[in-house]
N, C-alpha and C positions, 0 to 999 in steps of 0.2 A: 672575595677572599677574605676571610677576618680572621684566621688565623695565621702562623708563622710560615711563611712561606721556605718549602726544606729545599738547599740549595749544598751542592758539594760541586768543588775545585779538583778537574782532573789534568796533573801537572804540576808541580810545586817547586819547581824551581827558581832562576832567576827573578820571573813574573810573577810564576801562580800562584807561590809565596804569599807575595803582595795581596793577590785577590781575598785569599784566606782569611788574610789582616783585615782586609776592611767590610769583607761580607762578614767574620766574627761581630766586629764591633757595630751592625746594622740594627735598626729598631725592626721588630716583627720579620726578622730574618734569622731562621735556625742552619748553621753550619753545620751539615750533616756529617760531615767528612772531610778529607780530601784523601787522593789519589796519587801516587806513585811509585812507577817499577822498581825506580832505584835504592837498594837495600836500605834502611833505617830514614830516610827523607821524609815520608811520609809519617813515621812516628815523630821524627823532631818537631817538625812542623805540627801536628795536631795536637803533641802536649803543650805546645805554645799557646796555640790560640781558641784550646778549650776543644775538643773536637776528636772523633775519632780518625784511624790511618785504615787504609786500603792499598794493598799491593794492584788488584787489578778493576779495571771502570766496571764490569760484569757485576763485582761485588753491591753496587750500589745502585741498581736498576731496582726499581721499587720501593727504594727509599727516597727519593727525591721528588720535586716539581723540576727543576732546572738546576742546568751543569754548568760550571765555565770551564771552556779547554782552553790549557795553556802547555801544550804538550807538541813536540816538533812537528813539523807542518805536514809533514809526509803521513803521519796519522791522524791527521785531522778528520778528514770523511768519513772514515771507517768510525771511529770514536761518535762523530755527531749523529751518524744515521743508526746505530746503534738505541741512543736515547730520542732524537725526532720521530721512529717508528712508532715508540713506546709512547708518544706525546709529551714528550719532556722537554722544556724550553731548552733551549742551548745558546752561548755565548762563544763565540768561536774566535783568540785572538790573532790576527794579522799572520800572514796571508791568511784568509780565510781555509784556504785550500792549495795542493800542490800544481793544481789544474784548475783550469776553466772549467772543461766538463766535469769535474770533481763538485767544485762550486755550484753548478747547474744544479748534480743531482741532489747536491744539499738542501737548494732550493726551492725543487721540485718535490722532495719528501715534505719539508716543512709546508709548503702549499696543499699538497694533499692531505697532510693529518691535521692542518689547523694550529701548527706551534709557532712560536715567536723563534726564531734564526736571527741572531745579532753578531753583528762584527765589530772585530772589538780593534777600532781605531780611534784609539785613545784620543788623540789630537784633536778630534773634531768635537771636545767635552770642554779641553784646555777655555780657563774665562777668558784669556786675550782673544781666543779664534771666534769663541762664539759671539764676543761684542764687537768683532772687528768684521766679521762674514755679513750684517744687514749693509754696513759700508761699502761692499764691495760691490758693485753694480754693472758696471761696462768697460771691465780691466781692461787695456792694450797691450801692457807689458807687466811680464811678474816674474820675479828673480825672489830665489830660494836659495838657502845653503841650511842643510842638516850635517855638519861632521864633529866627527866623533873620535873619541880614541877608543886604541884595540880594543874589543871588551873582553870581559871577563866571563865568559859563558859559551853555549854552544853556538859553533856555527855551520847551520845546515842547510842554509840558504846564502844565497850573495847578497849584496849591499842593496841591491833596488828590490827586494822583497823583503830586505831586512828593516829597512829607513825608507828608502826614497817613496816607499810605497804608503807612506804616510801622507807625505804631500801630493803624490798624485791623488791621492783620496779629496786630499782639499782642495785640490785644483776643479776637478769635476764639479766639486759643492761650489765652488766660486764663481766660476765660469760659465757653467750651465751652456756650455756649448758642444757639439761632437767635436773630436781631435780628427784631423784632416792630415797630420804629418808630423812622422817623428823623425828624429838624427839622435843619435846618440854616440857614444864610445865609453867604456870602461876599460881598466887593468889591476889586474891582480899582482899583490904587493906581496903579502903576509901569508894569503892562503890559496890555496888552487882556484877558490872562486872569488867573483869580483868584488874588489874592496873600495874603491872609487870608481863614482860614475856620473856623466853629465849628459841631461839631454836637453833637445829643444824641442820643443813642441808649439807648435799652430794648428789654433784651433780654427772652427769654418765662421767663428764673430769676428775674426783679424786679428783675437788676443795672440801674442806668443810670450811660452813661459819658458823662462831656461833654469835649470835644477839640477842640483848639485849636489850629491850624498856621499860621504869618506866616510869609513870607520876605521882610518889609520891618521888621520889629523893629531895634533900638537893639543891646540884646543877645543874647547867644545863650543859650537855656533849651531843656533838653531833660529833662524829668520826667515821671513818672508816680505817680502814689499809690493805691493798692488799700485802702479801707475796708473792713473786715469786721466782724461780730457783735463776734468778740472781740480783734481784733485790726488791725494799721496797717504795710499794708510800702509804703515810699515810695522810687523808682529813681534815680538821676541816671543817665541815659543818658552822657554825658558825660564825667561823673569817676570812670564805673564804682563808684559808692556806691548799698550797698541798706542802708536801715534797717529796721529790724523793733521793733513795741512792742506788746505782748499783754498783755492781763488776767490778772495771777495768779491760778491756780486757788483761793486759798486768802482773795484777798480780799473775796468774798461771806461768809464764814463772820465774818470780822474788821468787818463792817458800814461798811466803808469801800474804794473801789477803791485796789489797787495796781498801777502800770504798769511794767514790765519790759522791757526789752529797750535795741538800742541799735544800731550801726554793725557789720555783719558785716564778717569778712576776707574781701576780694576780691583774686585775684591779675589781675591788669590785664593784660591782653592786646589784639592788634589785632581789631576782630569783623570785619574782612573775610580777616583770614589765617586765619581760625578756621574762615570759611564756604570759601572754596576750597580749604583741609584737606579739610572733609567732604565737598565734591563730590567732589575725588580719590579720596576713601579709598569713597565711595558708586559710582562708576565702576569702579574697582579690586577691588572685595568684590559688586558687584550688589545691594547693600541700598539701601533707601530713604533720598533725601537727607534733612538734617533739616527742610529745607521744600521740599517736593516741590512738580512744577507746581502739583497741585490747590491746594494751600495758596495760591500766587499766583492762583488764578482766583479764586479765596472772598475774597481779600484785595481784587481788584481788583471782583470783583462789590458788592462794599459799598461802595466809594467811588463806583462810579458811583450808587449807591442814594443816596449824600450829595451827589454832583451833580446828579441828578436832583432832590430833595428843596429843594435851596441854590435850583434854579431856578423850581420853584414858590413858592418864599418870595415872590419878584420880584415 
């Protein structure tokens, strides 16, 4: 493909407007339009980024090569299938669907139509995460905290599917082992849905992960720590910092442990920009995206298990 890739953003609220901002600035990408059913929103975002406003997703069929979808989760499957069935590549924000069954429908259609389907797990494109993952080989214990203040946006899903799912996706990518046990507890504090949740996951490899997610905390914290037999890897998602400490090989012979390590040099970059660039390149080249629909489905399936474990614990 030598001409500009024609892309549209469907849903330009809290997150979708940033899709539009970044796609409008990319080389060899034409932001054909933005779609939003809220009166005036599409017009506002379109005028800001030099594109065209649309109210209905169907209005852009035939005008685009790819779309990104950032609408409420319940609408993901219907909108995605409308484009997949017409051979149009799709990136769907997390969670990929409202249910695993809906995710399976999307994956089946993408495979049948030979269409790129990407899941919007932006944290996987965080430069700190991409630097740290190759260093995580055999984790034995993982501690994750994702704490945020109460959001000024739609709360159509609970904190497990809104925030924790980022870390569940990362765990699956890092541990690379089957989850064999899930314990969870959650509390709804400010909304009818779960606002804070904790899950303890056991993997077939023997690794145990403790994951906490909150959207009602005073401070913002987004950190993951991996503990291995001979090393410790810490990632601060927000500051894009990685610290690595290892047991020096000569320390055993010397009779006392010697720890070496420190911060890695990380070139900071906006994760969403990297995610969208990956999606565009995957569409243009025909390769699999960095986070394919199947990975989004696996993260959703694990999030569903956490939610079920939480309900059974009540």
